[in-house]
C-alpha positions in Angstrom: 212.0 106.6 -31.4 215.6 108.4 -30.6 215.5 112.3 -30.0 217.4 114.4 -32.6 220.6 115.6 -31.5 220.8 119.1 -29.9 224.0 119.9 -30.9 225.9 120.7 -34.3 227.0 117.5 -35.6 230.6 117.5 -37.0 231.3 114.2 -39.3 235.3 113.5 -38.8 236.6 111.8 -41.7 237.2 107.9 -41.2 240.8 107.2 -41.0 242.1 104.5 -43.0 243.0 102.1 -39.9 242.4 98.4 -40.6 240.9 95.9 -38.4 240.5 92.4 -38.9 238.8 89.7 -37.0 239.9 86.0 -37.3 236.3 84.7 -37.0 232.9 86.5 -37.5 232.3 89.1 -34.9 230.3 92.0 -36.4 226.6 91.8 -37.2 225.9 94.9 -39.1 224.6 95.0 -42.5 224.6 97.5 -45.4 220.8 98.3 -44.9 221.0 99.5 -41.2 221.5 98.7 -37.7 221.9 94.9 -36.8 219.2 92.6 -34.9 220.1 89.8 -32.5 218.6 87.3 -35.0 221.4 88.3 -37.2 224.3 88.3 -34.5 226.5 85.4 -33.8 226.2 83.8 -30.3 229.5 84.6 -28.3 231.8 83.4 -30.8 235.5 83.5 -30.1 237.2 86.6 -31.9 240.5 87.7 -32.4 240.5 91.1 -33.7 243.5 93.3 -34.7 243.8 96.8 -34.9 246.4 99.2 -36.3 247.0 102.9 -36.2 246.3 105.2 -39.1 249.5 106.3 -41.0 248.6 109.8 -40.2 248.0 108.9 -36.3 251.1 106.8 -36.3 253.2 109.6 -37.7 251.7 112.1 -35.4 252.6 109.6 -32.3 256.1 109.3 -33.5 256.7 113.1 -33.8 255.2 113.5 -30.5 257.6 110.5 -29.1 260.6 112.5 -30.9 259.8 115.6 -29.1 259.4 114.1 -25.9 262.9 112.3 -26.2 264.4 115.6 -26.9 262.7 117.1 -23.6 264.0 114.1 -21.5 267.5 114.5 -22.9 267.4 118.3 -21.9 266.2 117.3 -18.3 269.0 114.8 -18.1 271.2 117.2 -19.4 270.0 119.9 -16.8 270.8 117.0 -13.9 274.2 116.6 -15.4 275.0 120.1 -15.1 273.8 120.6 -11.7 275.9 117.2 -10.8 279.0 118.0 -12.3 279.1 121.7 -12.1 276.6 123.3 -9.6 277.6 120.8 -6.8 281.3 120.9 -7.4 281.4 124.6 -6.3 282.8 125.2 -3.0 279.8 127.5 -2.2 276.9 125.9 -4.0 274.3 128.5 -5.7 271.2 127.2 -3.9 269.0 129.7 -6.4 270.8 127.9 -9.3 270.3 124.4 -7.9 266.5 125.1 -7.0 265.9 126.5 -10.5 267.4 123.6 -12.3 265.1 121.0 -10.3 262.2 123.0 -11.1 263.2 123.2 -14.9 264.2 119.7 -14.7 260.7 118.8 -13.6 258.7 120.9 -16.1 260.9 119.3 -19.2 260.0 115.6 -17.7 256.3 116.4 -17.0 256.0 118.0 -20.6 257.6 115.0 -22.0 255.7 112.6 -20.2 252.3 114.3 -21.3 253.3 114.2 -24.8 254.5 110.5 -24.4 251.0 109.5 -23.0 249.4 111.2 -26.0 251.2 109.4 -28.5 250.7 106.0 -27.0 246.8 106.8 -27.3 247.6 107.5 -31.0 249.9 104.2 -31.2 249.1 102.0 -28.4 251.4 99.0 -27.2 249.8 95.1 -27.2 249.1 93.6 -24.0 250.5 90.4 -25.4 254.0 91.8 -24.5 254.0 92.4 -21.0 257.1 94.2 -20.6 257.2 96.3 -23.6 253.2 97.2 -22.6 254.7 98.4 -19.0 257.8 100.3 -20.1 255.9 102.1 -23.1 253.3 103.2 -20.8 255.3 104.2 -17.9 258.1 105.5 -19.6 257.3 109.0 -18.3 257.4 107.8 -14.6 260.7 105.7 -15.3 262.3 109.0 -17.0 261.3 111.2 -14.3 263.1 109.0 -11.8 266.2 108.8 -13.9 266.1 112.7 -14.3 266.1 113.1 -10.6 267.2 110.1 -8.4 271.1 110.5 -9.0 270.7 114.4 -8.4 268.9 113.8 -5.0 271.5 111.3 -3.9 274.6 113.5 -4.7 272.7 116.5 -2.9 272.7 114.6 0.2 276.3 113.3 0.0 277.9 116.6 -1.1 280.4 117.8 1.0 280.0 121.6 0.2 276.6 121.9 1.8 275.7 122.3 5.1 272.6 120.0 6.6 269.8 123.0 6.4 271.1 123.4 2.6 270.9 119.5 1.7 267.4 119.5 3.4 266.0 122.4 1.8 267.6 121.5 -2.0 266.8 117.5 -1.3 263.4 118.1 -0.1 262.3 120.2 -3.1 263.8 117.6 -5.4 262.2 114.9 -3.8 258.9 116.6 -3.9 259.3 117.8 -7.5 259.9 114.1 -8.3 257.0 112.6 -6.6 254.7 115.1 -8.2 255.7 114.9 -11.6 256.4 110.9 -11.4 252.6 110.7 -10.2 251.3 113.0 -12.9 253.5 110.9 -15.3 252.2 107.7 -14.6 249.5 106.5 -16.9 246.8 104.8 -14.7 244.6 103.7 -17.6 247.0 102.7 -20.3 245.7 101.9 -23.7 246.2 98.7 -25.8 245.7 97.6 -29.2 243.3 95.0 -27.8 241.3 97.5 -26.3 241.1 99.3 -29.3 240.1 96.2 -31.4 237.6 95.1 -29.2 236.0 98.5 -28.7 236.1 98.9 -32.8 234.5 95.3 -33.0 231.8 95.9 -30.3 230.5 98.9 -31.8 230.2 97.3 -35.5 228.6 94.3 -33.4 226.0 96.6 -31.9 225.5 99.3 -34.2 226.3 97.8 -37.7 228.9 100.2 -38.8 232.3 101.5 -36.9 230.8 104.9 -36.0 230.7 106.6 -32.6 230.3 110.1 -31.3 232.1 112.3 -29.0 232.5 115.9 -27.4 235.5 118.1 -27.1 235.1 118.2 -23.4 234.4 114.6 -23.0 236.6 111.6 -21.9 234.9 108.8 -23.6 232.8 108.1 -26.7 229.5 107.0 -27.2 227.3 104.8 -29.5 225.1 107.4 -31.5 224.1 111.3 -31.8 220.9 110.8 -29.8 222.6 109.4 -26.7 221.6 111.3 -23.5 225.4 111.8 -22.2 226.7 113.2 -25.5 224.0 116.0 -25.7 224.8 117.5 -22.3 225.4 121.2 -22.8 229.1 122.1 -23.7 230.8 125.4 -24.7 231.2 124.8 -28.5 227.9 123.0 -28.6 229.2 120.5 -31.1 229.2 116.7 -31.2 231.7 114.8 -33.4 231.0 112.0 -35.1 233.5 109.6 -37.0 235.0 105.9 -36.5 236.6 104.7 -33.3 240.1 105.4 -34.5 239.2 109.0 -35.0 237.6 109.2 -31.4 240.9 108.0 -29.8 242.8 110.4 -32.1 240.6 113.1 -30.7 241.8 112.0 -27.2 238.8 110.0 -26.0 240.0 107.4 -23.7 237.5 104.5 -24.3 234.1 103.6 -25.4 231.3 104.5 -22.6 230.2 101.7 -20.2 226.5 103.0 -20.4 225.9 100.3 -23.0 222.5 99.3 -22.0 221.4 102.8 -21.7 222.7 104.0 -24.9 221.4 101.0 -26.9 217.9 101.9 -25.9 218.3 105.7 -26.4 220.0 105.1 -30.1 217.1 102.6 -30.8 219.2 99.5 -31.2 218.4 95.9 -30.1 219.1 95.4 -26.5 219.1 91.8 -27.5 222.6 92.3 -29.1 224.5 93.0 -25.9 223.8 89.2 -24.8 225.2 88.2 -28.1 228.7 89.8 -27.7 231.7 87.5 -28.0 232.7 86.7 -24.6 236.2 88.7 -24.9 234.6 91.7 -26.3 232.2 91.6 -23.6 234.9 91.7 -21.0 236.8 94.2 -22.6 234.0 96.5 -22.4 233.0 95.6 -19.1 229.4 94.4 -20.6 228.0 93.0 -17.2 224.3 93.5 -15.6 226.1 95.8 -12.9 227.8 97.8 -15.2 224.8 98.3 -17.4 222.9 100.0 -14.6 225.7 101.9 -13.5 226.5 105.8 -14.1 229.5 106.1 -16.2 232.7 107.4 -14.4 233.7 110.2 -16.8 232.4 113.6 -16.2 230.8 113.8 -19.5 228.3 111.0 -18.6 227.2 112.9 -15.4 224.7 115.8 -15.1 226.0 119.4 -16.5 226.7 122.2 -14.2 226.2 125.5 -15.3 227.1 125.8 -18.9 229.4 122.8 -19.2 229.4 119.2 -18.2 232.1 118.8 -15.6 
């Protein structure tokens, strides 16, 4: 029998996200958790996922703010190019200050954009849009810096030392912000849909758990990883869409361990449709490997790292 959670459980209201499947995929019933005998045997599924109206609206606001910040960054770049660099004696402190401000604006905009993408992700089916939407922060950082860097080194009013200092700082800031702005694990509609279908298939309902400090979400309140100590001592419970709205990146990869800890039928892992199994990395190797996010590791001091 699974142990009772040690933390206070906070139920998050289920948002009105829609998920559909073109063929039978979930094995749950209203009476409780599914069993392997009720589950389909690796049938092809094509789940579709749409964000909740609340999530889509919030994503729209974040994207609008991002565009405003990028516009301000490019305006700062234009001011540096068409006024600061045009002076006979270039004000180095003003130029360096503008470089720092442009970098800060670009970084904040990129972080807000990535947050919006987790609320309203793109589809992997459109490769170009998927790449641009998820890497727009890095792209806009280059736009906000590269013309300025080129014109700094071509400027006739600056000596070699000044060009080296200003150009070097601009290059360093552009690289640092670009690396932070890039999305190395971009979300997708397909990922969210497969995660939701997987959770329903394994547990019988669209319900997962997570903590404020963790990066992934889990199958139940009694999963060991979600019960590690944290500052607020709370476990949040709700649908997959709510977990993503709370900033959680993905479903845990410790599915085998959590199926045992939650009291679900392990045989259900073998009945996952191939596309869902591939999407959540359900393989013997992954089932026996510790999850990468810090929340799934042993706690240190008073909070999970």
